[in-house]
C-alpha positions as a Markdown table, in Angstrom:
| # | Residue | x | y | z |
|---|---|---|---|---|
| 1 | Met | 7.3 | -20.6 | -14.0 |
| 2 | Thr | 5.6 | -19.1 | -11.0 |
| 3 | Gly | 4.4 | -20.5 | -7.7 |
| 4 | Pro | 0.8 | -21.3 | -6.9 |
| 5 | Arg | -1.3 | -18.1 | -6.7 |
| 6 | Val | -4.3 | -17.2 | -4.5 |
| 7 | Arg | -6.4 | -14.2 | -5.4 |
| 8 | Ser | -8.0 | -12.5 | -2.4 |
| 9 | Ser | -11.4 | -10.8 | -2.7 |
| 10 | Ala | -13.6 | -9.6 | 0.1 |
| 11 | Glu | -16.5 | -10.4 | -2.1 |
| 12 | Gln | -15.8 | -14.2 | -1.8 |
| 13 | Ala | -18.0 | -16.1 | 0.5 |
| 14 | Ser | -15.4 | -17.2 | 3.0 |
| 15 | Ala | -15.6 | -15.5 | 6.4 |
| 16 | Thr | -12.6 | -14.1 | 8.2 |
| 17 | Pro | -11.4 | -16.6 | 10.8 |
| 18 | Pro | -11.8 | -15.5 | 14.4 |
| 19 | Gly | -8.6 | -14.0 | 15.7 |
| 20 | Trp | -7.3 | -12.8 | 12.4 |
| 21 | Gln | -6.8 | -9.1 | 12.3 |
| 22 | Thr | -6.4 | -8.6 | 8.5 |
| 23 | Ile | -9.3 | -6.5 | 7.1 |
| 24 | Gly | -11.2 | -7.7 | 4.1 |
| 25 | His | -9.0 | -10.4 | 2.7 |
| 26 | Asp | -11.1 | -13.3 | 4.0 |
| 27 | Ala | -10.2 | -15.8 | 1.2 |
| 28 | Ala | -6.5 | -15.4 | 1.9 |
| 29 | Ser | -6.9 | -15.7 | 5.7 |
| 30 | Ala | -9.2 | -18.8 | 5.3 |
| 31 | Met | -6.7 | -20.4 | 2.9 |
| 32 | Leu | -3.8 | -20.0 | 5.3 |
| 33 | Leu | -5.8 | -21.3 | 8.2 |
| 34 | Arg | -6.9 | -24.3 | 6.2 |
| 35 | Ala | -3.3 | -25.0 | 5.2 |
| 36 | Leu | -2.2 | -24.7 | 8.9 |
| 37 | Arg | -5.0 | -27.1 | 10.0 |
| 38 | Asn | -4.1 | -29.7 | 7.3 |
| 39 | Gly | -0.3 | -29.4 | 8.0 |
| 40 | Arg | 0.3 | -28.1 | 4.4 |
| 41 | Leu | 1.7 | -24.6 | 5.0 |
| 42 | Ala | 4.3 | -23.6 | 2.4 |
| 43 | His | 7.8 | -22.8 | 3.6 |
| 44 | Ala | 7.6 | -19.4 | 1.8 |
| 45 | Tyr | 4.9 | -17.0 | 0.8 |
| 46 | Leu | 4.9 | -14.0 | -1.4 |
| 47 | Ile | 2.2 | -11.5 | -0.5 |
| 48 | Thr | 1.7 | -8.8 | -3.1 |
| 49 | Gly | -0.5 | -5.7 | -3.4 |
| 50 | Pro | -0.3 | -1.9 | -3.0 |
| 51 | Gln | 1.0 | -0.2 | 0.1 |
| 52 | Gln | -1.4 | -0.3 | 3.1 |
| 53 | Ile | -3.5 | -3.0 | 1.4 |
| 54 | Gly | -3.0 | -5.4 | 4.3 |
| 55 | Arg | 0.2 | -7.4 | 3.4 |
| 56 | Arg | 2.0 | -6.9 | 6.7 |
| 57 | Ser | -1.2 | -7.5 | 8.7 |
| 58 | Leu | -1.7 | -10.9 | 6.9 |
| 59 | Ala | 1.9 | -11.8 | 7.5 |
| 60 | Leu | 1.7 | -11.0 | 11.2 |
| 61 | Asp | -1.6 | -13.0 | 11.4 |
| 62 | Leu | 0.2 | -15.9 | 9.9 |
| 63 | Ala | 3.1 | -15.5 | 12.4 |
| 64 | Arg | 0.7 | -15.5 | 15.3 |
| 65 | Ala | -1.1 | -18.5 | 13.9 |
| 66 | Val | 2.0 | -20.7 | 13.7 |
| 67 | Asn | 3.2 | -19.7 | 17.2 |
| 68 | Cys | -0.2 | -19.5 | 19.0 |
| 69 | Glu | -0.6 | -21.5 | 22.2 |
| 70 | Ala | -4.3 | -22.3 | 21.6 |
| 71 | Gly | -5.1 | -26.0 | 21.8 |
| 72 | Glu | -7.2 | -26.2 | 18.7 |
| 73 | Val | -5.5 | -25.3 | 15.4 |
| 74 | Gly | -8.7 | -23.9 | 14.2 |
| 75 | Asp | -8.7 | -21.4 | 17.0 |
| 76 | Arg | -5.3 | -19.9 | 16.0 |
| 77 | Pro | -4.4 | -17.2 | 16.4 |
| 78 | Cys | -6.3 | -16.6 | 19.5 |
| 79 | Gly | -4.8 | -13.1 | 20.0 |
| 80 | Asp | -4.7 | -13.4 | 23.7 |
| 81 | Cys | -1.9 | -15.9 | 24.6 |
| 82 | Arg | 1.6 | -14.8 | 25.4 |
| 83 | Gln | 2.9 | -15.7 | 22.0 |
| 84 | Cys | 0.2 | -13.8 | 20.1 |
| 85 | Gln | 0.6 | -10.8 | 22.4 |
| 86 | Arg | 4.3 | -10.6 | 22.0 |
| 87 | Ile | 4.1 | -10.8 | 18.2 |
| 88 | Thr | 1.4 | -8.1 | 18.2 |
| 89 | Arg | 3.7 | -5.9 | 20.3 |
| 90 | Gly | 6.6 | -6.5 | 18.0 |
| 91 | Ile | 8.9 | -8.0 | 20.7 |
| 92 | His | 8.7 | -11.7 | 19.9 |
| 93 | Ala | 12.3 | -13.1 | 19.6 |
| 94 | Asp | 11.4 | -15.5 | 16.7 |
| 95 | Val | 9.4 | -13.1 | 14.5 |
| 96 | Arg | 11.5 | -10.6 | 12.6 |
| 97 | Ile | 10.5 | -8.0 | 10.1 |
| 98 | Ile | 13.3 | -7.1 | 7.7 |
| 99 | Asn | 13.2 | -3.9 | 5.6 |
| 100 | Pro | 15.9 | -1.4 | 4.4 |
| 101 | Gly | 15.9 | 0.2 | 7.8 |
| 102 | Thr | 16.6 | -3.0 | 9.7 |
| 103 | Thr | 20.0 | -3.0 | 11.5 |
| 104 | Ile | 22.5 | -5.5 | 10.2 |
| 105 | Glu | 24.0 | -7.1 | 13.3 |
| 106 | Thr | 27.3 | -8.0 | 11.7 |
| 107 | Glu | 27.8 | -4.4 | 10.5 |
| 108 | Lys | 26.8 | -3.0 | 13.8 |
| 109 | Val | 29.5 | -5.1 | 15.5 |
| 110 | Arg | 32.1 | -3.9 | 12.9 |
| 111 | Gly | 30.8 | -0.3 | 13.1 |
| 112 | Ser | 30.4 | -0.3 | 9.3 |
| 113 | Asp | 26.6 | 0.2 | 8.9 |
| 114 | Asp | 26.2 | 2.0 | 5.5 |
| 115 | Thr | 23.5 | 4.6 | 6.1 |
| 116 | Pro | 23.3 | 5.8 | 2.4 |
| 117 | Met | 22.2 | 2.3 | 1.5 |
| 118 | Ser | 19.2 | 2.5 | 3.7 |
| 119 | Arg | 16.8 | 2.4 | 0.8 |
| 120 | Val | 17.7 | -1.2 | -0.2 |
| 121 | Ile | 17.9 | -4.6 | 1.4 |
| 122 | Lys | 21.5 | -5.8 | 1.4 |
| 123 | Lys | 23.2 | -9.2 | 1.5 |
| 124 | Gly | 24.0 | -8.5 | 5.2 |
| 125 | His | 20.3 | -8.5 | 6.0 |
| 126 | Val | 19.9 | -12.0 | 4.4 |
| 127 | Asp | 23.1 | -13.2 | 6.2 |
| 128 | Asp | 21.6 | -12.2 | 9.5 |
| 129 | Leu | 18.4 | -14.0 | 8.5 |
| 130 | Gln | 20.2 | -17.2 | 7.6 |
| 131 | His | 22.2 | -17.1 | 10.9 |
| 132 | Arg | 19.0 | -16.7 | 13.0 |
| 133 | Ala | 17.3 | -19.4 | 10.9 |
| 134 | Ser | 20.0 | -21.9 | 11.7 |
| 135 | Leu | 19.2 | -21.6 | 15.4 |
| 136 | Lys | 16.4 | -23.2 | 17.2 |
| 137 | Pro | 13.4 | -21.0 | 17.9 |
| 138 | Phe | 13.9 | -19.2 | 21.2 |
| 139 | Glu | 10.4 | -18.8 | 22.6 |
| 140 | Gly | 7.9 | -20.0 | 20.0 |
| 141 | Arg | 7.5 | -23.0 | 17.6 |
| 142 | Thr | 8.5 | -21.3 | 14.4 |
| 143 | His | 10.9 | -18.7 | 13.2 |
| 144 | Val | 9.0 | -16.2 | 11.0 |
| 145 | Phe | 11.0 | -13.8 | 8.8 |
| 146 | Val | 8.9 | -11.1 | 7.0 |
| 147 | Ile | 10.8 | -9.3 | 4.2 |
| 148 | Asp | 8.9 | -6.1 | 3.8 |
| 149 | Gly | 9.8 | -4.6 | 0.4 |
| 150 | Ala | 11.3 | -7.7 | -1.2 |
| 151 | Glu | 11.7 | -5.9 | -4.5 |
| 152 | Leu | 14.3 | -3.7 | -2.8 |
| 153 | Met | 16.7 | -6.5 | -2.4 |
| 154 | Leu | 20.1 | -6.0 | -4.2 |
| 155 | Ala | 21.2 | -8.8 | -6.4 |
| 156 | Pro | 23.6 | -10.3 | -3.8 |
| 157 | Ala | 20.8 | -10.3 | -1.3 |
| 158 | Ala | 18.4 | -12.0 | -3.7 |
| 159 | Asn | 20.9 | -14.6 | -4.6 |
| 160 | Ala | 21.6 | -15.4 | -1.0 |
| 161 | Leu | 17.9 | -15.6 | -0.2 |
| 162 | Leu | 17.4 | -18.0 | -3.1 |
| 163 | Lys | 19.6 | -20.6 | -1.3 |
| 164 | Thr | 17.4 | -20.4 | 1.8 |
| 165 | Leu | 14.3 | -20.8 | -0.4 |
| 166 | Glu | 15.8 | -23.8 | -2.1 |
| 167 | Glu | 17.1 | -25.4 | 1.1 |
| 168 | Pro | 14.5 | -24.4 | 3.8 |
| 169 | Glu | 15.3 | -25.0 | 7.4 |
| 170 | Ala | 12.8 | -26.8 | 9.5 |
| 171 | Gln | 10.7 | -24.6 | 11.8 |
| 172 | Val | 11.4 | -21.6 | 9.5 |
| 173 | Leu | 8.7 | -19.6 | 7.6 |
| 174 | Leu | 9.6 | -16.9 | 5.1 |
| 175 | Val | 7.0 | -14.3 | 4.1 |
| 176 | Leu | 8.0 | -11.8 | 1.3 |
| 177 | Leu | 5.9 | -8.7 | 0.9 |
| 178 | Ser | 6.1 | -6.7 | -2.3 |
| 179 | Ser | 4.2 | -3.9 | -4.1 |
| 180 | Ala | 6.2 | -4.5 | -7.2 |
| 181 | Pro | 6.6 | -8.3 | -7.6 |
| 182 | Glu | 7.5 | -7.9 | -11.3 |
| 183 | Glu | 10.9 | -6.6 | -10.0 |
| 184 | Leu | 11.6 | -9.9 | -8.3 |
| 185 | Thr | 13.5 | -12.7 | -10.1 |
| 186 | Asp | 11.4 | -15.5 | -11.5 |
| 187 | Thr | 13.4 | -18.0 | -9.5 |
| 188 | Ile | 12.4 | -16.3 | -6.2 |
| 189 | Val | 8.8 | -16.0 | -7.2 |
| 190 | Ser | 8.6 | -19.6 | -8.3 |
| 191 | Arg | 9.7 | -20.9 | -4.9 |
| 192 | Cys | 7.0 | -19.0 | -3.0 |
| 193 | Gln | 3.3 | -19.5 | -2.8 |
| 194 | Arg | 1.9 | -16.3 | -4.0 |
| 195 | Ile | -1.1 | -14.4 | -2.5 |
| 196 | Asp | -2.3 | -11.4 | -4.4 |
| 197 | Leu | -4.2 | -8.9 | -2.3 |
| 198 | Arg | -6.8 | -6.8 | -4.2 |
| 199 | Pro | -8.5 | -3.5 | -3.1 |
| 200 | Val | -11.1 | -4.1 | -0.4 |
| 201 | Pro | -14.6 | -2.8 | -1.0 |
| 202 | Ala | -15.3 | 0.5 | 0.6 |
| 203 | Glu | -18.3 | -0.9 | 2.5 |
| 204 | Val | -16.1 | -3.5 | 4.2 |
| 205 | Ile | -13.6 | -0.9 | 5.3 |
| 206 | Glu | -16.4 | 1.4 | 6.5 |
| 207 | Arg | -18.0 | -1.3 | 8.5 |
| 208 | His | -14.7 | -2.1 | 10.2 |
| 209 | Leu | -14.1 | 1.5 | 11.1 |
| 210 | Val | -17.5 | 1.9 | 12.7 |
| 211 | Glu | -17.8 | -1.5 | 14.4 |
| 212 | Arg | -14.2 | -2.1 | 15.5 |
| 213 | Met | -12.6 | 1.4 | 15.6 |
| 214 | Lys | -15.7 | 3.2 | 16.8 |
| 215 | Ala | -15.5 | 5.8 | 14.1 |
| 216 | Glu | -18.4 | 8.2 | 13.5 |
| 217 | Pro | -20.4 | 6.8 | 10.5 |
| 218 | Ala | -19.9 | 10.0 | 8.4 |
| 219 | Thr | -16.1 | 9.9 | 9.0 |
| 220 | Ala | -15.9 | 6.2 | 8.3 |
| 221 | Arg | -17.8 | 6.7 | 5.0 |
| 222 | Ile | -15.4 | 9.4 | 3.8 |
| 223 | Leu | -12.3 | 7.5 | 4.9 |
| 224 | Ala | -13.4 | 4.2 | 3.4 |
| 225 | Arg | -14.1 | 5.8 | 0.0 |
| 226 | Ala | -10.9 | 7.9 | 0.1 |
| 227 | Ser | -8.8 | 4.9 | 0.9 |
| 228 | Gly | -8.7 | 3.4 | -2.6 |
| 229 | Gly | -9.5 | 0.0 | -1.1 |
| 230 | Arg | -6.5 | 0.1 | 1.3 |
| 231 | Pro | -7.7 | -0.7 | 4.9 |
| 232 | Gly | -4.4 | 0.3 | 6.3 |
| 233 | Trp | -4.6 | 3.8 | 5.0 |
| 234 | Ala | -8.1 | 4.3 | 6.4 |
| 235 | Val | -7.1 | 3.0 | 9.8 |
| 236 | Val | -4.1 | 5.3 | 10.0 |
| 237 | Ala | -6.1 | 8.3 | 8.7 |
| 238 | Leu | -8.7 | 7.8 | 11.4 |
| 239 | Ser | -6.1 | 8.8 | 14.0 |
| 240 | Asp | -4.0 | 11.1 | 11.9 |
| 241 | Pro | -5.7 | 14.3 | 10.8 |
| 242 | Thr | -2.7 | 15.2 | 8.6 |
| 243 | Ala | -3.6 | 12.3 | 6.2 |
| 244 | Ile | -7.0 | 13.8 | 5.4 |
| 245 | Asp | -5.5 | 17.4 | 5.4 |
| 246 | Gly | -2.9 | 16.4 | 2.9 |
| 247 | Arg | -5.5 | 14.8 | 0.7 |
| 248 | Arg | -7.7 | 18.0 | 0.9 |
| 249 | Gln | -4.7 | 20.2 | 0.0 |
| 250 | Ser | -4.1 | 17.9 | -3.1 |
| 251 | Val | -7.7 | 18.2 | -4.2 |
| 252 | Met | -7.6 | 22.0 | -3.8 |
| 253 | Arg | -4.5 | 22.3 | -5.9 |
| 254 | Ile | -6.2 | 20.2 | -8.6 |
| 255 | Met | -9.3 | 22.4 | -8.5 |
| 256 | Gly | -7.2 | 25.6 | -8.5 |
| 257 | Ala | -5.4 | 24.4 | -11.6 |
| 258 | Leu | -8.6 | 23.4 | -13.4 |
| 259 | Thr | -10.3 | 26.8 | -12.7 |
| 260 | Gly | -7.2 | 29.0 | -12.8 |
| 261 | Ser | -5.7 | 31.2 | -15.5 |
| 262 | Leu | -2.9 | 30.0 | -17.7 |
| 263 | Asp | -0.4 | 31.8 | -15.5 |
| 264 | Glu | -1.8 | 30.0 | -12.5 |
| 265 | Arg | -1.6 | 26.6 | -14.2 |
| 266 | Phe | 2.1 | 27.2 | -15.2 |
| 267 | Lys | 2.8 | 28.2 | -11.6 |
| 268 | Tyr | 1.4 | 24.9 | -10.5 |
| 269 | Ala | 3.5 | 23.2 | -13.2 |
| 270 | Arg | 6.6 | 24.8 | -11.8 |
| 271 | Met | 5.6 | 23.7 | -8.3 |
| 272 | Leu | 5.3 | 20.1 | -9.6 |
| 273 | Ala | 8.7 | 20.3 | -11.2 |
| 274 | Ala | 10.3 | 21.6 | -8.0 |
| 275 | Glu | 8.7 | 18.9 | -5.9 |
| 276 | His | 9.8 | 16.3 | -8.4 |
| 277 | Arg | 13.4 | 17.3 | -7.8 |
| 278 | Lys | 12.9 | 16.7 | -4.1 |
| 279 | Asp | 10.5 | 13.9 | -3.8 |
| 280 | Arg | 9.4 | 12.0 | -7.0 |
| 281 | Glu | 7.1 | 9.7 | -5.1 |
| 282 | Ala | 5.0 | 12.7 | -3.9 |
| 283 | Val | 4.5 | 13.9 | -7.4 |
| 284 | Tyr | 3.5 | 10.4 | -8.6 |
| 285 | Lys | 0.9 | 10.4 | -5.8 |
| 286 | Glu | -0.3 | 13.8 | -7.0 |
| 287 | Leu | -0.7 | 12.4 | -10.5 |
| 288 | Ala | -2.6 | 9.5 | -9.0 |
| 289 | Arg | -4.9 | 11.9 | -7.3 |
| 290 | Trp | -5.6 | 13.6 | -10.6 |
| 291 | Thr | -6.5 | 10.3 | -12.1 |
| 292 | Ala | -8.8 | 9.4 | -9.2 |
| 293 | Trp | -10.4 | 12.8 | -9.5 |
| 294 | Trp | -11.2 | 12.4 | -13.2 |
| 295 | Arg | -12.5 | 8.8 | -12.5 |
| 296 | Asp | -15.0 | 10.3 | -10.0 |
| 297 | Val | -16.0 | 12.9 | -12.5 |
| 298 | Leu | -16.8 | 10.1 | -15.0 |
| 299 | Leu | -18.8 | 8.3 | -12.3 |
| 300 | Val | -20.8 | 11.4 | -11.6 |
| 301 | Lys | -21.5 | 11.9 | -15.3 |
| 302 | His | -22.9 | 8.3 | -15.5 |
| 303 | Gly | -25.0 | 8.8 | -12.4 |
| 304 | Ile | -23.0 | 6.6 | -10.1 |
| 305 | Glu | -22.2 | 9.1 | -7.4 |
| 306 | Gly | -22.4 | 6.6 | -4.6 |
| 307 | Gln | -19.1 | 5.0 | -5.7 |
| 308 | Val | -16.9 | 8.2 | -5.8 |
| 309 | Ala | -13.7 | 8.2 | -3.8 |
| 310 | His | -14.0 | 12.0 | -3.1 |
| 311 | Glu | -17.3 | 11.7 | -1.1 |
| 312 | Asp | -16.5 | 14.9 | 0.7 |
| 313 | Phe | -16.0 | 16.9 | -2.6 |
| 314 | Lys | -19.2 | 15.8 | -4.3 |
| 315 | Asp | -20.5 | 19.3 | -4.9 |
| 316 | Gln | -17.2 | 20.1 | -6.7 |
| 317 | Leu | -17.4 | 16.9 | -8.7 |
| 318 | Val | -20.9 | 17.7 | -9.8 |
| 319 | Gly | -19.8 | 21.2 | -10.9 |
| 320 | Val | -16.9 | 19.9 | -12.9 |
| 321 | Ala | -18.9 | 17.1 | -14.4 |
| 322 | Gly | -21.5 | 19.6 | -15.7 |
| 323 | Gln | -18.8 | 21.3 | -17.9 |
| 324 | Val | -17.0 | 18.3 | -19.5 |
| 325 | Glu | -17.9 | 15.5 | -21.8 |
| 326 | Pro | -16.8 | 11.9 | -21.2 |
| 327 | Arg | -14.3 | 12.2 | -24.1 |
| 328 | Asp | -12.7 | 15.2 | -22.3 |
| 329 | Val | -12.3 | 13.1 | -19.1 |
| 330 | Val | -10.7 | 10.2 | -21.1 |
| 331 | Ala | -8.3 | 12.5 | -22.8 |
| 332 | Ala | -7.3 | 14.1 | -19.4 |
| 333 | Ile | -6.6 | 10.6 | -17.9 |
| 334 | Arg | -4.5 | 9.6 | -20.9 |
| 335 | Ser | -2.5 | 12.8 | -20.6 |
| 336 | Ile | -1.8 | 12.1 | -17.0 |
| 337 | Ala | -0.7 | 8.6 | -17.9 |
| 338 | Ala | 1.6 | 10.0 | -20.6 |
| 339 | Thr | 3.0 | 12.5 | -18.1 |
| 340 | Ala | 3.9 | 9.7 | -15.6 |
| 341 | Glu | 5.5 | 7.7 | -18.5 |
| 342 | Ala | 7.5 | 10.7 | -19.6 |
| 343 | Leu | 8.8 | 11.2 | -16.1 |
| 344 | Glu | 9.9 | 7.6 | -16.0 |
| 345 | His | 12.1 | 8.3 | -19.1 |
| 346 | Asn | 13.6 | 11.4 | -17.4 |
| 347 | Ala | 12.0 | 13.9 | -19.7 |
| 348 | Met | 12.4 | 17.6 | -19.1 |
| 349 | Thr | 10.1 | 18.0 | -16.1 |
| 350 | Pro | 9.0 | 21.7 | -16.4 |
| 351 | Leu | 8.0 | 21.1 | -20.0 |
| 352 | Val | 6.2 | 17.8 | -19.2 |
| 353 | Phe | 4.1 | 19.5 | -16.5 |
| 354 | Glu | 3.3 | 22.5 | -18.7 |
| 355 | Val | 2.0 | 20.2 | -21.4 |
| 356 | Leu | -0.1 | 18.4 | -18.8 |
| 357 | Met | -1.7 | 21.7 | -17.7 |
| 358 | Leu | -2.4 | 22.7 | -21.3 |
| 359 | Asp | -4.1 | 19.4 | -21.8 |
| 360 | Met | -6.5 | 19.8 | -18.9 |
| 361 | Pro | -10.0 | 21.1 | -19.6 |
| 362 | Arg | -10.7 | 24.7 | -18.4 |
| 363 | Ile | -13.4 | 24.8 | -15.7 |
| 364 | Asp | -15.5 | 27.9 | -14.9 |
| 365 | Pro | -14.8 | 28.7 | -11.2 |
| 366 | Ala | -18.3 | 30.2 | -10.8 |
| 367 | Thr | -19.8 | 26.7 | -11.2 |
| 368 | Val | -17.6 | 25.0 | -8.6 |
| 369 | Pro | -18.1 | 25.9 | -4.9 |
| 370 | Gly | -15.2 | 26.4 | -2.6 |
| 371 | Val | -12.5 | 26.6 | -5.2 |
| 372 | Gly | -9.0 | 27.9 | -4.1 |
| 373 | Thr | -6.0 | 28.5 | -6.3 |
| 374 | Ala | -3.5 | 26.0 | -7.7 |
| 375 | Asp | -0.9 | 27.0 | -5.1 |
| 376 | Asp | -3.2 | 26.3 | -2.1 |
| 377 | Gly | -1.3 | 24.0 | 0.1 |
| 378 | Glu | 1.9 | 25.0 | -1.5 |
| 379 | Glu | 3.8 | 23.7 | 1.4 |
| 380 | Trp | 3.5 | 20.2 | 0.1 |
| 381 | Gln | 2.0 | 17.7 | 2.5 |
| 382 | Asp | 1.9 | 14.1 | 1.6 |
| 383 | Glu | -1.3 | 12.3 | 2.7 |
| 384 | Glu | 0.4 | 8.9 | 2.8 |
């Protein structure tokens, strides 16, 4: 059994309510405002979707809406009142974001905060939440607790939270955020109203960057298509040159491997294996970049260049597309997926990456402009 589910799409007709800062998830924003206006807000929500898709933005919009001082419910959040401003600045006493890095007050008092456990949400985090929830709101109408990374809860924490979900306090709103909801227990999911956030169309993100962030149109177009439908990534990348530089280095490594000799490919495989020992997540992102690259090659081959994510590497995409057949691209994508699966099963990483390199089509470097080598950007820089 699962809770009610709302699927958000920027292509739906509903317009973003004024005052809501979430980008591109108009249906979800409108649904929450409608529930607030009708006095039918759930006591707990589960907002799912990839990192930087807008989950936290939507949660904070909801926190502002339930505490906003605007006279008309339909005008909430106004964004300008004291409540809205303090929530936006992250200093509101009744709105708390809980993640693995959140200090546990009881452990701080005892001097026993367990730093090695900082990658998980512990029972102490939930104990703190329950204590705060038992008190009256200090400066607003409603306590709002946002659990960011709910799938990271240890079993004791999840069990403790279940009690709060089953016996909700008045004037308390729980918002769980998760990029991996399948890792949550069915009992927790079933007690929340679920909102699934989907990738936002590139044109919606591009328009926001130009109109609201005052980005140059050319820059906005590149970032919007590079974002993979994640507005948060595009907004951060606009003010952080390292995000785009890390992405550029990743693409150059891919191009270097595709056009390089067997020795160069194996050198890249060794680099992947070494990075995997230090930072697995960075390697999974590199594999995702490979998949995105081949997707773009396939789009170019079918004459749909306007939808490629690598807008700023279109010449290279055209060069690669001219040397491969669609079946080659499909085989490459399948090999990347098999590599990721093998890594999940703790296969021998050097061998796995060498097999991946052997499976990739060989591209003539003379047909691809601006190609480096597979070890370009060897000082690994994560674009996210």
